[in-house]
N, CA, C and O atoms as a MOPAC input file, in Angstrom:
PM7 MOZYME 1SCF
protein

 N     78.99700 1    53.45600 1    89.85600 1
 C     79.12200 1    53.26200 1    91.27500 1
 C     79.56000 1    51.83800 1    91.59400 1
 O     80.09000 1    51.58300 1    92.67600 1
 N     79.34900 1    50.92300 1    90.68100 1
 C     79.73800 1    49.53600 1    90.94100 1
 C     81.24400 1    49.42900 1    91.16100 1
 O     81.69700 1    48.71700 1    92.05700 1
 N     82.02200 1    50.14100 1    90.33500 1
 C     83.47100 1    50.10000 1    90.50100 1
 C     83.88000 1    50.69200 1    91.84000 1
 O     84.78400 1    50.17000 1    92.49300 1
 N     83.23900 1    51.76000 1    92.25600 1
 C     83.55500 1    52.37800 1    93.54500 1
 C     83.20300 1    51.42400 1    94.68000 1
 O     83.96100 1    51.28800 1    95.64000 1
 N     82.04800 1    50.76200 1    94.56800 1
 C     81.62500 1    49.82000 1    95.59600 1
 C     82.58600 1    48.64500 1    95.69800 1
 O     82.80200 1    48.09900 1    96.78000 1
 N     83.15400 1    48.26300 1    94.57300 1
 C     84.11400 1    47.15500 1    94.56700 1
 C     85.53300 1    47.63000 1    94.87100 1
 O     86.49100 1    46.86000 1    94.79700 1
 N     85.64700 1    48.90300 1    95.21200 1
 C     86.92600 1    49.53700 1    95.53600 1
 C     87.91400 1    49.45900 1    94.37300 1
 O     89.12000 1    49.31700 1    94.57800 1
 N     87.39400 1    49.55200 1    93.16300 1
 C     88.22400 1    49.61700 1    91.96600 1
 C     88.29600 1    51.08900 1    91.56300 1
 O     87.66500 1    51.52400 1    90.60000 1
 N     89.09300 1    51.84400 1    92.33800 1
 C     89.13600 1    53.29400 1    92.14100 1
 C     89.60200 1    53.71600 1    90.75000 1
 O     89.04600 1    54.66900 1    90.20400 1
 N     90.58900 1    53.05900 1    90.15300 1
 C     90.98600 1    53.50600 1    88.80200 1
 C     89.84900 1    53.42600 1    87.79200 1
 O     89.65900 1    54.35200 1    87.00400 1
 N     89.08900 1    52.33200 1    87.80400 1
 C     87.96800 1    52.19900 1    86.86900 1
 C     86.84800 1    53.16600 1    87.24400 1
 O     86.23900 1    53.77500 1    86.36500 1
 N     86.57400 1    53.31000 1    88.53500 1
 C     85.53100 1    54.23400 1    88.97800 1
 C     85.87800 1    55.65400 1    88.56000 1
 O     85.01900 1    56.40200 1    88.09400 1
 N     87.13600 1    56.01800 1    88.72800 1
 C     87.59400 1    57.36000 1    88.35200 1
 C     87.34500 1    57.62800 1    86.87000 1
 O     86.85600 1    58.69500 1    86.49900 1
 N     87.68300 1    56.66200 1    86.03500 1
 C     87.49700 1    56.80700 1    84.58900 1
 C     86.01800 1    57.03300 1    84.26700 1
 O     85.68400 1    57.94400 1    83.51000 1
 N     85.13600 1    56.21500 1    84.83400 1
 C     83.72300 1    56.29800 1    84.48800 1
 C     83.03600 1    57.51300 1    85.10200 1
 O     82.15600 1    58.10500 1    84.47700 1
 N     83.42500 1    57.89200 1    86.31600 1
 C     82.85400 1    59.11300 1    86.89800 1
 C     83.29700 1    60.33600 1    86.10000 1
 O     82.51500 1    61.26400 1    85.89200 1
 N     84.54200 1    60.33700 1    85.66000 1
 C     85.04500 1    61.45000 1    84.85200 1
 C     84.29900 1    61.51800 1    83.52100 1
 O     83.91400 1    62.59900 1    83.07700 1
 N     84.09600 1    60.36400 1    82.88700 1
 C     83.35300 1    60.33400 1    81.61700 1
 C     81.91800 1    60.81800 1    81.81600 1
 O     81.38900 1    61.55900 1    80.98700 1
 N     81.29500 1    60.40100 1    82.90800 1
 C     79.91200 1    60.81600 1    83.17400 1
 C     79.83400 1    62.32700 1    83.36400 1
 O     78.93400 1    62.97500 1    82.83000 1
 N     80.76600 1    62.88700 1    84.11800 1
 C     80.76300 1    64.32800 1    84.36700 1
 C     81.09000 1    65.11000 1    83.10400 1
 O     80.53700 1    66.18700 1    82.87900 1
 N     81.97700 1    64.58200 1    82.28700 1
 C     82.31900 1    65.24200 1    81.02100 1
 C     81.11800 1    65.23200 1    80.07200 1
 O     80.86300 1    66.21500 1    79.37600 1
 N     80.39000 1    64.12700 1    80.04800 1
 C     79.20300 1    64.02800 1    79.18500 1
 C     78.07700 1    64.91900 1    79.69100 1
 O     77.32700 1    65.48900 1    78.89800 1
 N     77.95600 1    65.04000 1    81.01100 1
 C     76.88800 1    65.84600 1    81.60300 1
 C     77.42400 1    66.56300 1    82.83900 1
 O     77.47400 1    65.97600 1    83.92000 1
 N     77.82700 1    67.83000 1    82.69100 1
 C     78.37600 1    68.56900 1    83.82900 1
 C     77.40600 1    68.69300 1    85.00400 1
 O     77.83000 1    69.01900 1    86.11300 1
 N     76.11400 1    68.44100 1    84.78500 1
 C     75.13900 1    68.49200 1    85.87400 1
 C     75.04500 1    67.17100 1    86.63300 1
 O     74.21400 1    67.03400 1    87.53100 1
 N     75.88300 1    66.20400 1    86.28600 1
 C     75.88700 1    64.91100 1    86.96600 1
 C     76.64400 1    65.05900 1    88.28900 1
 O     77.80000 1    64.65500 1    88.42000 1
 N     75.95900 1    65.64300 1    89.24800 1
 C     76.57500 1    65.92700 1    90.54900 1
 C     77.05000 1    64.65200 1    91.23200 1
 O     78.07600 1    64.66200 1    91.91200 1
 N     76.33700 1    63.58300 1    91.06600 1
 C     76.70400 1    62.32400 1    91.71600 1
 C     78.11600 1    61.89400 1    91.30400 1
 O     78.88900 1    61.43000 1    92.14200 1
 N     78.45300 1    62.04200 1    90.03100 1
 C     79.79400 1    61.68100 1    89.56000 1
 C     80.82900 1    62.61500 1    90.18200 1
 O     81.87700 1    62.16700 1    90.64800 1
 N     80.53100 1    63.91800 1    90.18600 1
 C     81.45900 1    64.87600 1    90.78500 1
 C     81.67000 1    64.56400 1    92.27000 1
 O     82.79900 1    64.54800 1    92.76000 1
 N     80.58100 1    64.32200 1    92.96100 1
 C     80.65600 1    64.03300 1    94.39500 1
 C     81.52600 1    62.80000 1    94.66700 1
 O     82.34900 1    62.81500 1    95.58200 1
 N     81.35000 1    61.74600 1    93.88600 1
 C     82.14500 1    60.53500 1    94.08300 1
 C     83.63700 1    60.79500 1    93.85300 1
 O     84.48500 1    60.29200 1    94.59000 1
 N     83.94400 1    61.58300 1    92.82400 1
 C     85.34600 1    61.91900 1    92.54800 1
 C     85.95800 1    62.68700 1    93.71000 1
 O     87.11200 1    62.45200 1    94.06800 1
 N     85.20200 1    63.59800 1    94.29900 1
 C     85.69900 1    64.43400 1    95.38200 1
 C     85.74100 1    63.68300 1    96.71100 1
 O     86.76900 1    63.66800 1    97.38800 1
 N     84.63400 1    63.06600 1    97.07800 1
 C     84.53100 1    62.39200 1    98.37500 1
 C     85.54100 1    61.24700 1    98.49400 1
 O     86.09700 1    61.00600 1    99.56500 1
 N     85.76400 1    60.55700 1    97.39400 1
 C     86.69100 1    59.42000 1    97.42600 1
 C     88.12400 1    59.79700 1    97.04500 1
 O     88.97500 1    58.92700 1    96.85900 1
 N     88.38000 1    61.10000 1    96.93100 1
 C     89.73900 1    61.60500 1    96.65800 1
 C     90.37900 1    60.91300 1    95.45900 1
 O     91.51600 1    60.44800 1    95.53200 1
 N     89.63900 1    60.84900 1    94.35900 1
 C     90.11000 1    60.15900 1    93.16400 1
 C     90.96900 1    61.03200 1    92.26300 1
 O     91.61800 1    60.52600 1    91.34800 1
 N     90.98100 1    62.34600 1    92.51400 1
 C     91.73400 1    63.26400 1    91.66700 1
 C     92.65700 1    64.12900 1    92.51400 1
 O     92.32600 1    64.48200 1    93.64600 1
 N     93.79800 1    64.46200 1    91.96500 1
 C     94.67100 1    65.43100 1    92.62200 1
 C     94.07700 1    66.82200 1    92.39700 1
 O     93.14100 1    66.98000 1    91.61400 1
 N     94.61400 1    67.81200 1    93.07400 1
 C     94.12900 1    69.18700 1    92.89600 1
 C     94.28800 1    69.62300 1    91.44400 1
 O     93.38900 1    70.25000 1    90.88400 1
 N     95.42700 1    69.29700 1    90.82800 1
 C     95.65000 1    69.66300 1    89.42600 1
 C     94.66800 1    68.94600 1    88.50400 1
 O     94.16100 1    69.54700 1    87.55700 1
 N     94.39700 1    67.67700 1    88.76700 1
 C     93.44900 1    66.93200 1    87.94300 1
 C     92.03000 1    67.48400 1    88.10000 1
 O     91.28000 1    67.56700 1    87.12700 1
 N     91.66700 1    67.86000 1    89.32700 1
 C     90.35900 1    68.48200 1    89.53700 1
 C     90.24500 1    69.76400 1    88.72600 1
 O     89.25900 1    69.98200 1    88.02200 1
 N     91.26000 1    70.60500 1    88.83300 1
 C     91.25000 1    71.89200 1    88.13200 1
 C     91.13700 1    71.67300 1    86.62300 1
 O     90.35800 1    72.34900 1    85.95000 1
 N     91.91200 1    70.73300 1    86.10100 1
 C     91.87800 1    70.44200 1    84.66400 1
 C     90.50300 1    69.92500 1    84.23400 1
 O     89.98800 1    70.32200 1    83.18900 1
 N     89.91700 1    69.04900 1    85.03400 1
 C     88.59400 1    68.51700 1    84.72400 1
 C     87.55600 1    69.64000 1    84.71100 1
 O     86.75700 1    69.73700 1    83.77900 1
 N     87.56700 1    70.48100 1    85.73300 1
 C     86.58700 1    71.56700 1    85.82700 1
 C     86.73400 1    72.56000 1    84.68300 1
 O     85.73800 1    73.05900 1    84.16000 1
 N     87.96100 1    72.84500 1    84.29800 1
 C     88.16700 1    73.76300 1    83.17700 1
 C     87.71200 1    73.15500 1    81.86000 1
 O     87.35600 1    73.88100 1    80.93100 1
 N     87.72100 1    71.82700 1    81.77300 1
 C     87.33300 1    71.15400 1    80.54100 1
 C     85.84200 1    70.89700 1    80.39200 1
 O     85.38600 1    70.49300 1    79.32200 1
 N     85.07400 1    71.12900 1    81.46200 1
 C     83.63400 1    70.88500 1    81.38300 1
 C     82.96200 1    71.97300 1    80.56000 1
 O     83.31200 1    73.14900 1    80.65900 1
 N     81.99700 1    71.56800 1    79.75100 1
 C     81.29900 1    72.49800 1    78.85800 1
 C     80.04500 1    73.04600 1    79.53100 1
 O     78.97000 1    72.44900 1    79.46300 1
 N     80.20900 1    74.19400 1    80.18000 1
 C     79.07800 1    74.88300 1    80.78100 1
 C     78.65100 1    76.00100 1    79.85600 1
 O     79.48700 1    76.64300 1    79.22000 1
 N     77.35200 1    76.23600 1    79.77700 1
 C     76.88100 1    77.40700 1    79.04600 1
 C     77.21400 1    78.63200 1    79.90100 1
 O     77.52000 1    78.51000 1    81.08800 1
 N     77.15200 1    79.78400 1    79.29600 1
 C     77.49300 1    81.01200 1    80.01000 1
 C     76.62500 1    81.18500 1    81.25600 1
 O     77.11000 1    81.62900 1    82.29600 1
 N     75.36700 1    80.84100 1    81.15200 1
 C     74.47200 1    81.01800 1    82.29600 1
 C     74.64100 1    79.94000 1    83.36500 1
 O     74.09400 1    80.06700 1    84.46100 1
 N     75.38300 1    78.89300 1    83.06300 1
 C     75.60800 1    77.82100 1    84.03200 1
 C     77.00300 1    77.84800 1    84.65700 1
 O     77.39600 1    76.88900 1    85.31900 1
 N     77.74600 1    78.91800 1    84.45800 1
 C     79.08900 1    79.03200 1    85.03500 1
 C     79.06200 1    78.98700 1    86.56100 1
 O     80.07300 1    78.67100 1    87.18900 1
 N     77.92500 1    79.29600 1    87.15200 1
 C     77.80500 1    79.22100 1    88.60800 1
 C     78.10400 1    77.81400 1    89.10700 1
 O     78.63600 1    77.63900 1    90.20300 1
 N     77.76200 1    76.80800 1    88.29900 1
 C     77.99300 1    75.42600 1    88.70500 1
 C     79.48600 1    75.11500 1    88.73500 1
 O     79.95900 1    74.40600 1    89.62300 1
 N     80.22600 1    75.64500 1    87.76400 1
 C     81.68500 1    75.46400 1    87.77900 1
 C     82.25700 1    76.08300 1    89.05700 1
 O     83.12100 1    75.49800 1    89.71100 1
 N     81.76200 1    77.27400 1    89.40300 1
 C     82.21500 1    77.94200 1    90.62200 1
 C     81.88800 1    77.09200 1    91.85500 1
 O     82.72600 1    76.93400 1    92.74300 1
 N     80.67400 1    76.54700 1    91.90600 1
 C     80.28200 1    75.69500 1    93.02800 1
 C     81.20300 1    74.48400 1    93.13100 1
 O     81.70300 1    74.17000 1    94.21100 1
 N     81.42700 1    73.80700 1    92.00900 1
 C     82.31600 1    72.65100 1    92.00500 1
 C     83.71600 1    73.05000 1    92.46500 1
 O     84.35600 1    72.31200 1    93.21400 1
 N     84.18600 1    74.19200 1    92.02900 1
 C     85.52600 1    74.65300 1    92.40300 1
 C     85.62700 1    74.84800 1    93.91500 1
 O     86.64200 1    74.50300 1    94.52000 1
 N     84.58600 1    75.39400 1    94.52000 1
 C     84.62600 1    75.61500 1    95.96700 1
 C     84.58700 1    74.31000 1    96.74900 1
 O     85.01000 1    74.27000 1    97.90400 1
 N     84.09000 1    73.25600 1    96.14200 1
 C     83.97800 1    71.97200 1    96.82000 1
 C     85.22500 1    71.11100 1    96.65300 1
 O     85.36300 1    70.08300 1    97.31600 1
 N     86.12400 1    71.52000 1    95.78000 1
 C     87.30000 1    70.71200 1    95.46900 1
 C     88.38400 1    70.78600 1    96.52300 1
 O     88.14000 1    71.16700 1    97.66700 1
 N     89.56800 1    70.42000 1    96.12200 1
 C     90.71500 1    70.38100 1    97.01300 1
 C     90.92800 1    71.72200 1    97.68100 1
 O     90.85700 1    72.76600 1    97.03200 1
 N     91.18400 1    71.69400 1    98.96000 1
 C     91.35700 1    72.91000 1    99.73200 1
 C     92.81900 1    73.19200 1   100.07500 1
 O     93.12900 1    74.25000 1   100.62400 1
 N     93.71100 1    72.27100 1    99.76300 1
 C     95.08100 1    72.45800 1   100.21400 1
 C     95.93800 1    73.27200 1    99.26000 1
 O     97.09100 1    73.56100 1    99.58100 1
 N     95.42900 1    73.64500 1    98.12300 1
 C     96.14900 1    74.56600 1    97.24900 1
 C     95.81200 1    75.98600 1    97.67400 1
 O     94.79300 1    76.22400 1    98.32300 1
 N     96.66100 1    76.91400 1    97.31300 1
 C     96.37000 1    78.31400 1    97.61200 1
 C     95.14500 1    78.74000 1    96.82000 1
 O     95.07800 1    78.50900 1    95.61200 1
 N     94.18300 1    79.35500 1    97.47800 1
 C     93.00100 1    79.80200 1    96.74700 1
 C     93.33000 1    80.97600 1    95.84300 1
 O     94.14000 1    81.83700 1    96.18700 1
 N     92.70000 1    80.99600 1    94.70100 1
 C     92.87300 1    82.10100 1    93.76100 1
 C     91.69700 1    83.05300 1    93.97300 1
 O     90.70000 1    83.00300 1    93.25200 1
 N     91.83200 1    83.90600 1    94.96200 1
 C     90.74900 1    84.78800 1    95.36800 1
 C     90.34900 1    85.72900 1    94.24400 1
 O     89.16100 1    85.95600 1    94.01400 1
 N     91.33400 1    86.27800 1    93.54100 1
 C     91.04300 1    87.23700 1    92.48500 1
 C     90.17500 1    86.62100 1    91.39000 1
 O     89.18700 1    87.22300 1    90.97000 1
 N     90.53800 1    85.42900 1    90.92700 1
 C     89.74200 1    84.81900 1    89.85800 1
 C     88.36500 1    84.40900 1    90.37300 1
 O     87.39800 1    84.43300 1    89.61100 1
 N     88.25300 1    84.03400 1    91.64600 1
 C     86.95500 1    83.71000 1    92.21400 1
 C     86.05200 1    84.93700 1    92.24400 1
 O     84.86500 1    84.85200 1    91.92700 1
 N     86.62000 1    86.07600 1    92.62700 1
 C     85.84500 1    87.32000 1    92.64200 1
 C     85.42500 1    87.71900 1    91.23200 1
 O     84.30000 1    88.17000 1    91.01800 1
 N     86.32700 1    87.55400 1    90.27600 1
 C     85.99700 1    87.87000 1    88.88500 1
 C     84.87100 1    86.97600 1    88.38600 1
 O     83.97800 1    87.43300 1    87.67300 1
 N     84.91400 1    85.68300 1    88.76700 1
 C     83.87300 1    84.75200 1    88.34700 1
 C     82.53300 1    85.16600 1    88.93500 1
 O     81.51400 1    85.11900 1    88.24400 1
 N     82.51900 1    85.57400 1    90.21100 1
 C     81.27300 1    86.01700 1    90.83100 1
 C     80.72300 1    87.26200 1    90.14500 1
 O     79.51100 1    87.39300 1    89.96700 1
 N     81.61200 1    88.17700 1    89.75900 1
 C     81.18200 1    89.37600 1    89.04300 1
 C     80.54600 1    89.00000 1    87.71100 1
 O     79.52300 1    89.56700 1    87.32800 1
 N     81.15100 1    88.04000 1    86.99900 1
 C     80.59700 1    87.59300 1    85.72200 1
 C     79.23800 1    86.93900 1    85.91100 1
 O     78.31900 1    87.15700 1    85.12100 1
 N     79.11600 1    86.14200 1    86.95300 1
 C     77.83400 1    85.49500 1    87.23700 1
 C     76.77700 1    86.56200 1    87.50100 1
 O     75.63600 1    86.43800 1    87.05400 1
 N     77.15600 1    87.60200 1    88.22200 1
 C     76.22700 1    88.70500 1    88.49600 1
 C     75.78600 1    89.41800 1    87.23800 1
 O     74.64500 1    89.87100 1    87.14500 1
 N     76.68600 1    89.52300 1    86.25900 1
 C     76.33900 1    90.17600 1    84.98600 1
 C     75.35900 1    89.32700 1    84.19500 1
 O     74.44300 1    89.85800 1    83.56700 1
 N     75.54300 1    88.01000 1    84.21900 1
 C     74.69200 1    87.10600 1    83.46200 1
 C     73.34000 1    86.98500 1    84.14100 1
 O     72.30700 1    86.91200 1    83.47500 1
 N     73.34700 1    86.96500 1    85.47400 1
 C     72.11100 1    86.80500 1    86.22100 1
 C     71.80900 1    85.33500 1    86.43300 1
 O     72.57300 1    84.45600 1    86.03200 1
 N     70.69500 1    85.09400 1    87.06300 1
 C     70.33600 1    83.72400 1    87.38800 1
 C     69.11000 1    83.24500 1    86.63300 1
 O     68.48800 1    82.25800 1    87.02800 1
 N     68.75500 1    83.91900 1    85.56500 1
 C     67.61800 1    83.46800 1    84.77200 1
 C     66.30500 1    83.99100 1    85.32600 1
 O     66.28800 1    84.77000 1    86.27800 1
 N     65.22200 1    83.56100 1    84.73100 1
 C     63.90600 1    84.08400 1    85.08400 1
 C     63.35300 1    83.48600 1    86.36800 1
 O     62.37300 1    83.99600 1    86.91100 1
 N     63.96900 1    82.40500 1    86.86700 1
 C     63.45900 1    81.76300 1    88.07100 1
 C     63.78600 1    82.51200 1    89.35100 1
 O     63.23100 1    82.19900 1    90.40300 1
 N     64.66800 1    83.48600 1    89.28500 1
 C     65.07200 1    84.24500 1    90.45900 1
 C     64.72600 1    85.71100 1    90.25200 1
 O     64.80500 1    86.23900 1    89.14300 1
 N     64.35000 1    86.33800 1    91.32200 1
 C     64.10800 1    87.77900 1    91.21200 1
 C     65.14800 1    88.50800 1    92.02300 1
 O     65.63200 1    87.99700 1    93.03300 1
 N     65.49800 1    89.72300 1    91.57800 1
 C     66.49300 1    90.47600 1    92.32500 1
 C     65.90400 1    91.71100 1    92.92600 1
 O     66.60800 1    92.46800 1    93.59400 1

């Protein structure tokens, strides 16, 4: 966050990306990348596809995808397929259906 506070976006982008790659649950890094418009739509998509989520955590990739750039055409079909897959996996023992 120091680089972002100093308005050094290139360095902040590098470190937020590294933090998110190391820990996909590091929402703070994702939020900074999105809120400060540090990535293009293609870069966001590439980053999200490269994150290592377990099968049961794919919901987080979907959440991040919905929060990203909105000016590209949405891929409704793949979003629906992802939701179907999430439904097959379930949400673990913490949720009841």
